[in-house]
N, C-alpha and C positions, 0 to 999 in steps of 0.2 A: 725318174722311176722314184718309185714311192722309197721313202725312209724306212729301212727294216728294224722294226720298233721291236724290240727285246722286252723290254721290261713294259710290266699290266701297274701301273698304277691305281691305288685306291684310292688314293687324295691326294690331287695332284695340288703342290705348294701354289703360291704364288707369283706369278712368273714377273720378274722383274727386268730383263732385255729380252724383246725378242725382233731376231732378225728374219724376214722376209724375201723371198725370192730376189735373192744377190745375187748378181751378175759383177763380173769383174773380168777384161781381159786387156793383153797386152799384144795390140796386132791381131794376129791368126790363134796367139795362144791362148785357152780360155781357161783362166785360171778357179774362177766360181761361176758353178753354174746352177741356178735356181737351188739356193744355198739356204736351209733354214732352219734356225734353231733359238731354244726358249732357254733363256737363263734363271733359274729358281731362285726364288727368295731362301738363303739360306745355306745351298748347296753349292757343292763344289762340282763343277763342268771340266773335265777336261778332253781337248780334242787331239785327235790321233789321227797322224797320216805321216808317208813318205817323206823324204825330204822333197821338195819341189811341189805338194801339194796343194798346195797356197796355205796353210797357215800362217803364216806371216803375213801374207795378204790380207787376210781376213783379221787380223787383227790391226793391222795396220786401216784397214776401213773404219773399223767400230771407233779407234778413238781419231780418226778425222784426218790423218795423216795423208790418203787416198782415197779418190772418191769413186765409190761402185759405179758401172756404168746405170743401173736400173737396180730396184730394191730398194728397202726399207730397212734399217736400226734403228728400232723405238728405245729410247732410255729416258726415263721419269718425263713418260707421257711425250716427248720430243722426237721428231725423224732429225736425228742428226745428221744425214746426207743433205737437209737443205740449210743447215745452220753453218754460219762464218763467224769470225774475229768474235766479239764479246759473247754472246751467244752459244759459241760453241765453245767457249774458253770456260763458260758458268758453268755448264755440262760435265767437261774435263775435270772440272774441280771435283767434282762429285763420285768420280771414279778413278779408283788407285790404280797404276800404271808401274809393276816392275818390268824393267829393261832387263836383256838377256845381258849386257855386258855391267847390267848395274847401275851406268852414266852417272858416276861420282864425278864431283867438282876437287879434282885433284889440288887447287892451291884453296880451298877452304875445308876448316874445320868437321870435324865429325855433327858437332852441334849448328856450324853454319850451313850444312847441307843439309842438314831436318830442317833449320829453316825455312829452309831457301822453298818452297812451296807457300807458306804463308808470308813470304813477302813476293813472289808472283803474281799471287791474287788479291793481292791488296786487300786482305782481314785487315776489321776493326780489332785488333787486340793487344792489351796493354804485353810491355817484356816480360811483366811479370808473370802474365797471362802464358805467352810463348815459352819463356824458362820451363815451366810447370809439364808445358806438352809435349815437351823436346825429353824432359826426363822421362814421360809417362812413356813415348815411345820406345824411347833404350831399355826402358823395364819390362817393355813386351816383348823386345827380340833378347835380352839378356844381356844387353851390355853396357850399362851404365855408364863403367868405368873409362869408355872409349870418348868420353865427351869433348875432353879437349884433343883426341889423338887426329891424327893426319890420314887421309885414304892410304898412303904408302906403308903406313906403317901394320895398316891390319892386312890380315890373310883373307885368301878368296870368299872362307865361306863369312867371317866377319864383315867384310865389304858386302855382299847379300843380304847380311840382315840388317847393315846401315842404311842401305836401297830400302830393303822392307819398311822399316820405321822412319824413312822421308817417307814413303807412300801412305802408312798411316796417320800422318801426322795429321791429315783433314779428313779423318773419319768417313772416309768412304765405306758407303753401302755396298759396292761395287769393285770387286779387285781383279784385274787383269793380270796373269802373270805369263811371262816368253820364256819359256823353257828354262824354269829357276831351278833346277840344276845342274846345268851345262857347265862341263869344266870342274867342278866339284869331285871330289873323292866317294864312294860311296858311302864313306860315314856321314860326312858332312854335308853329306846330299840328304842321307837320312832325317837328319839333325833340322835341315832347310821344310822337311816336307812336315816331320811332327808340327814343326811353326807355324806353317800355313793350315793346319790343323786347328794347331789351340788358336789358333787368329779366329777362324772361323765361328768355332765353337763358344771364343768369348764375346764377340762382336755381332754376331751373328750374320757374316758377312757372304755375300754370292760371290762366285770365283768362276772366270773362266780363265783353265789354263794351257796352254800350247805346249806340249812337251812329244817328245819320243823316248822318254827316260818311262821302262816298262814299271823301276819302281815305284817311282811318280804317279806316274796312270794308276796303280794299280791302289796303292793306300792314299793317294789322295784325293782322288775323282772319286764322288757319289753315284755319279755319272759321268757315262763316257760314249762322248762322239766320234763315230770313222769319217775323217774328210779322207773321199773316194770321188775320184772321175769328178770334181769339182763341186760334188754331192756333198750334204749330211747322209753317206751312208746306209749307218747303221746307230742306232744307241740302245745304252743297257749299263749292267752294273758290270766289271770287271768277270766277273765268275760269266756270268750270261756270256756276253761277249765269248770269253775263252771254251765255252762249251759250246758255241756256237758251230754247224755243218757246214756252213757257208764257208768258201774255201777261200773267198776275197776276205772276210771276215776272219779266220786263223789264219792267215799267213803274218798275222800281227804278235800271234801268241807263242807261234812258231820257236 
């Protein structure tokens, strides 16, 4: 079935990641069926879907934690489906990933947590450069004063911000957000949404956001993709999709 295209673009931005004809099944359970998506440069794209629709499977395929049955995921002119080991890690270093659970190391200070990707990818930077990069990342999320604190001393919203600072340390062009507002109160969730928008505007990042939080979908997404029946069922702006007369689309906005 063809994707229901709501938006008619007069000027198409550069495609920075392209997912084509992606299939992923677990036994007889077909999760992704001929899924297609283009991530556009400098734009936030939200993938909206019901629980169990395949959102988490999609993002795991993108970062190489799951291998699709067929199809391609082209990032920086490389099909990551075919990459392994050091080659896959090299691409991962250019793609930021914000875990739903934040995945901070409880035994490390905020500074050590943010430094970790620099150590993991063995980048040739001096300690002075590392310190400056950590300071800049903390300034970006408004938490410079937490540099020597432990994760246990931080609120849920602060931990989310620190996890985002760690994502920013490598200056990724692409950021993947996995349910970035889950578990946060509405005010803190809105702060995280505003921060995501600020990061896009400051660094011209391209983000793929997995979310079922309609505030996140509405405010953070330049373009919304509805993942339904394993496919990219529809795409458009929040208002365009909300005003659709297609009942399968309307159910997400009622």
